[in-house]
LUMDREN-926391 format. One line per 4 residues: their letters; for each residue x negated, y negated, z negated of N, C-alpha, C, O. Coordinates in steps of 0.02 Angstrom, whole numbers, plus 50000, padded with zeros to 5 digits. Atoms other than C-alpha are relative to their C-alpha. Layout:
<pts>
a	X,Y,Z,X,Y,Z,X,Y,Z,X,Y,Z | ...
</pts>
This chain:
<pts>
msek	50033,49944,49942,52797,51633,51733,49936,50004,50007,49902,49954,50018 | 50083,49985,49993,52621,51719,51740,49970,49987,50055,49996,50010,50106 | 50060,50003,49945,52487,51677,51855,50022,50041,50063,50038,50025,50120 | 50006,49941,49937,52497,51838,51947,50066,49985,50037,50068,49979,50098
lrdr	49937,49994,49960,52694,51822,51976,49998,49946,50038,50016,49945,50098 | 49990,50061,49951,52677,51646,52024,49974,49986,50045,49985,49937,50080 | 50043,49985,49912,52561,51699,52167,50051,50032,50029,50085,50003,50071 | 49957,49966,49957,52670,51831,52220,50065,49962,50027,50084,49969,50085
vavt	49930,50029,49980,52840,51718,52213,49969,49945,50050,50008,49943,50097 | 50050,50040,49962,52707,51579,52311,50014,50030,50063,50058,50006,50099 | 50024,49960,49960,52663,51700,52432,50074,50024,50026,50057,50047,50081 | 49942,49992,49969,52862,51742,52485,50016,49949,50014,50033,49944,50073
lrrn	49986,50054,49963,52897,51575,52496,49977,49982,50061,50007,49976,50114 | 50039,50031,49938,52767,51517,52603,50025,50051,50073,50019,50024,50128 | 49984,49968,49963,52838,51679,52710,50088,49989,50040,50117,50018,50086 | 49933,50029,49979,53012,51579,52721,50008,49945,49996,50059,49919,49973
ives	50016,50068,50004,52939,51419,52740,49971,49974,50068,49920,50009,50070 | 50035,50028,49948,52873,51341,52898,49986,49923,50023,50033,49885,50032 | 49998,50072,49978,52813,51175,52950,50025,49969,50075,50000,49994,50125 | 49986,50008,49926,52886,51096,53105,49987,49907,50016,49984,49869,49968
gegv	50018,50059,49995,52851,50925,53182,50060,49940,49955,50054,49880,49945 | 49943,50054,50027,53017,50852,53092,50003,50004,49924,50038,49965,49891 | 50008,49974,50052,52974,50928,52937,50002,50063,49969,49983,50108,50006 | 50004,49926,49993,52994,51087,52844,50075,50039,50022,50133,50017,50024
iitv	49923,49966,49985,53121,51219,52894,49984,50062,49969,49934,50094,49987 | 49978,49966,50054,53178,51340,52751,50026,50051,50016,50070,50032,50055 | 49962,49968,49972,53247,51504,52792,50037,50045,49941,50000,50088,49916 | 49979,49992,50052,53374,51553,52656,50062,50052,49996,50110,50028,50026
rvde	49946,49962,49989,53505,51701,52637,50051,49971,49952,50027,49938,49906 | 49954,50023,50036,53669,51654,52555,50043,50053,49981,50059,50095,50024 | 49948,49935,50034,53787,51778,52442,50037,49961,49951,50030,49902,49938 | 49951,50033,50052,53913,51745,52318,49972,50002,49929,49921,50036,49932
gdee	50023,49998,50069,53869,51736,52137,50021,49976,49955,50049,49926,49975 | 49971,50025,50096,53925,51691,51937,50013,49920,50028,50065,49888,50039 | 50028,50073,49992,53834,51519,51980,49959,49989,50047,49926,50033,50074 | 50076,50036,49946,53715,51414,52095,49953,50032,49977,49961,50050,49919
alfi	50064,49992,50026,53547,51471,52076,49978,50031,50062,50013,50053,50107 | 50056,49960,49938,53397,51539,52194,49965,50041,49978,49946,50042,49919 | 50034,49937,50027,53312,51687,52189,49960,50017,50044,49963,49994,50101 | 50031,49966,49953,53197,51783,52262,50006,50067,50005,49982,50094,49955
egde	49974,49925,50004,53253,51964,52303,49958,50024,50063,49968,50001,50119 | 50040,49957,49951,53122,52081,52401,49954,49925,50029,49928,49880,49995 | 50033,50073,49966,53045,51941,52537,50049,49968,50031,50045,49951,50090 | 49968,50063,49979,53177,51835,52550,50042,49953,49948,50076,49978,49904
lvfk	49971,50047,50052,53243,51684,52454,50075,49994,50031,50101,49984,50086 | 49923,50004,49980,53419,51687,52427,50047,49946,49931,50030,49938,49873 | 49947,50059,50035,53566,51550,52350,50041,50050,49997,50057,50092,50039 | 49936,49948,50041,53691,51640,52236,50042,49933,49995,50014,49882,49973
tpvk	49923,50053,50017,53869,51519,52233,50047,50033,49994,50065,50085,50021 | 49916,49983,50023,54025,51532,52160,50045,50002,50059,50096,50037,50060 | 49956,50018,49938,54089,51469,52342,50006,50055,50024,49963,50098,50014 | 49983,49938,49977,54175,51599,52431,49973,50000,50075,49988,49952,50111
lgtg	50035,49998,49938,54081,51641,52590,50034,50006,50056,50078,50049,50056 | 49969,50006,49939,54135,51598,52774,50059,49946,50010,50101,49943,50056 | 49962,50063,50018,54226,51444,52718,49974,49933,50028,50005,49882,50041 | 50038,50065,49977,54093,51329,52774,49990,49962,49920,49933,49941,49910
kena	50033,50026,50054,54085,51258,52600,49929,50025,49970,49884,49990,49949 | 50071,49963,50019,53944,51377,52555,49930,49952,50027,49878,49951,49994 | 50067,50030,49976,53816,51259,52675,50010,49945,49971,49960,49910,49970 | 50010,50059,50049,53879,51114,52563,49975,50009,49945,49940,49964,49921
alig	50029,49987,50052,53837,51204,52415,49935,50006,49984,49907,49997,49930 | 50077,49977,49971,53671,51252,52484,49964,49927,49985,49921,49916,49942 | 50030,50066,49979,53631,51071,52532,49993,49963,49932,49940,49939,49913 | 49982,50027,50065,53700,51004,52363,49943,50022,49941,49906,49983,49913
flar	50045,49957,50045,53600,51121,52252,49936,49966,50019,49913,49926,49978 | 50073,49989,49981,53427,51111,52356,49981,49916,49993,49925,49900,49971 | 50003,50082,50024,53458,50888,52346,49979,49993,49954,49925,49964,49945 | 50009,50012,50074,53484,50907,52159,49932,50022,49978,49890,49989,49948
slki	50057,49966,50047,53355,51032,52112,49934,49966,50027,49897,49942,49985 | 50057,50036,49984,53212,50957,52233,50002,49917,49987,49952,49885,50003 | 49989,50072,49984,53273,50772,52210,49968,49979,50041,49910,49963,50030 | 49992,50013,49955,53279,50731,52365,50090,49980,50041,50140,50016,50039
pssr	49927,49992,49967,53435,50653,52471,50024,50054,50031,49985,50100,50045 | 49978,49937,49964,53545,50775,52552,50013,49983,50068,50027,50028,50107 | 50005,50029,49937,53548,50660,52704,49943,50037,50040,49948,50049,50100 | 50073,49978,49965,53360,50736,52737,49997,50078,49998,49943,50108,50003
idvv	49981,49935,49996,53435,50909,52731,50040,50029,50062,50095,50002,50052 | 49961,49970,49953,53519,50996,52884,49994,50070,50017,49938,50094,50021 | 49982,49936,49980,53580,51166,52930,49976,50011,50093,50015,50009,50141 | 50005,49990,49917,53483,51197,53106,50008,50061,50024,49996,50067,50084
ygsr	49978,49939,49966,53536,51388,53124,50040,50024,49948,50012,50017,49894 | 49953,49939,50032,53666,51494,53036,50052,49973,49956,50073,49990,49901 | 49948,50029,50049,53789,51375,52997,50069,50031,49975,50107,50002,49936 | 49959,49949,49980,53911,51524,53023,49985,50057,49963,50025,50093,49934
ervk	50044,49936,50020,53790,51652,52969,49992,50011,49928,50002,49959,49898 | 50037,49997,50079,53731,51718,52777,49930,49966,50000,49908,49930,49955 | 50072,50032,49993,53557,51670,52844,49995,49953,50017,50027,49943,50068 | 49997,50074,49983,53520,51497,52855,49935,49988,50011,49893,50021,49980
rlli	50055,50038,50001,53377,51391,52918,50024,49942,49991,50073,49921,50022 | 50002,50063,50006,53361,51231,52848,49940,49947,50003,49888,49957,49973 | 50045,50043,49997,53269,51077,52893,50007,49956,49954,50061,49926,49951 | 50025,50051,50045,53199,50967,52753,49946,49947,50038,49892,49962,50063
sgvn	50047,50070,49959,53118,50804,52830,49984,49960,49928,50020,49952,49879 | 50050,50045,50037,52992,50700,52732,49980,50048,49946,49979,50023,49890 | 50045,49961,50049,52912,50844,52635,49954,50054,50035,49978,50081,50085 | 50030,49949,49960,52773,50968,52688,50008,50057,49955,50026,50059,49896
ledl	50013,49930,50026,52753,51131,52650,49966,50014,49951,49986,50070,49935 | 50016,49986,50055,52656,51142,52503,50019,49948,49938,49999,49958,49881 | 49969,50010,50051,52744,51029,52406,50071,49994,49996,50101,49956,49959 | 49940,49965,50028,52907,51112,52426,49997,50056,49970,50040,50068,49926
vlkl	50019,49942,50025,52835,51274,52386,49993,49980,49923,50037,50008,49890 | 50008,50026,50036,52775,51184,52233,50074,49974,49952,50077,49992,49893 | 49945,50015,50002,52952,51107,52209,50045,50077,49974,50077,50079,49922 | 49952,49959,49972,53041,51267,52245,49969,50069,49939,50006,50113,49917
lrvi	50009,49959,50052,52939,51371,52118,50020,49977,49924,50014,50020,49880 | 49960,50016,50042,53021,51270,51983,50073,50018,49988,50105,50025,49936 | 49906,49992,49996,53204,51300,52038,50001,50077,49994,50043,50103,49958 | 49970,49923,49982,53192,51489,52081,49992,50039,49935,49942,50034,49899
rli	49980,49953,50043,53255,51612,51961,49979,50066,50003,49996,50086,50058 | 50034,49947,49977,53168,51783,51950,50062,50057,49968,50096,50045,49918 | 49961,49967,50032,53274,51936,51926,49988,50069,49988,50029,50102,49955
</pts>
């Protein structure tokens, strides 16, 4: 990833991540896709999953993906808003904003 593109992606990530007293809250839109992956689309962070949306299983898929990708226990990730919606807010405890941005830069796929 070029330095200029990396900077633009980091800016988009910071728009979708805020620090709270308990950790970091990240906003993610969930869509169906062929495989699990995290993308930037416009100004949104998008998680694509082969799991059928609306079943509730997409929450577990998102939490599992983030836990594996960020190498943190899934017990530190909670859906705090939108558990039945496509746009979700997740609280990730035990990380700070900048560390999370750096980790997500390694995970995100560009389309």
